C-alpha positions, 0 to 999 in steps of 0.5 A: 515553421510550426510543427503539428501537435503530436497525440500520444495514446497512453496504454491503461492496462494496469497502469493508469485509471481514469481520474488518476493524477499524473506528474509530467516530467521531461528527461535529459533528451527532452522526452516527456515522462508521465508518472503516476502521482502517489501522495504516500510517496511524499511521506516515505520517510515518515511511513518508515518511522510508522512501520518501524514503530509498529513493528517494534511495538506489536512484533508483526511485519508492518507494511504501508502502501500507496494504491499501487505498491509497498512504500515502506516495510519493517519486520521482513527482508526489504526484498520481500516487499519493497516497491512491489505491486499490491496483489489484486486481492489486497487492492479489492480489500482496500477498495471496500474501505473497511479494515479486514482481519484474517486469522488462519486459526479462525478458518480465514483464507490468507491473501497474497500481499504482492503479486509474487507473495505466498499467502500460505506463509501467513497465520494472520493479517490485518489490512486497512485502507488509508483515506485522505479527503475521502479518497483511498490513498493507500493501505496499512498491513500487519502480517504474522507468519507465526503459527497460532498467532491471531491479530488481537483487538489491540493490533486492529485498533492500532492499525486503524488509528495509525491509518487514520493519522496518516490519512489526516497528515496527507490532508494537510 
């Protein structure tokens, strides 16, 4: 006896946007599991190498995210950022497709990186998108909590170059 097809409605409230790629799995009970596909997740180990290297070189907290959450962090406690969802403010900055530099000493307002983050703890931030095949796939962030510290041109160029390299790696 043929069973009728079942139709499921997927809630899209802050979970899945139209056009987002999904991975489909079945669990041990045979239930279908949909997971948002994250190309950055494929290079999580490499992302950790990048964040570690940038932190050692520049001395700033370094984060790499996919479009939804932080996938790698260096220079701060793992519990502060690891796998936490990006704030709406960071998401909007990434959607602009341009590097954003915020320095408190220049009068800029700092933004929360994650939803439970406190922006007043930062003195400066660099947020730049990671773009592959013309699509925003994530972001790279440099953060400083040291009073009076400004992100230099070198910090900005290194962030921009690293984001570009990661984007190129994802295109291959």
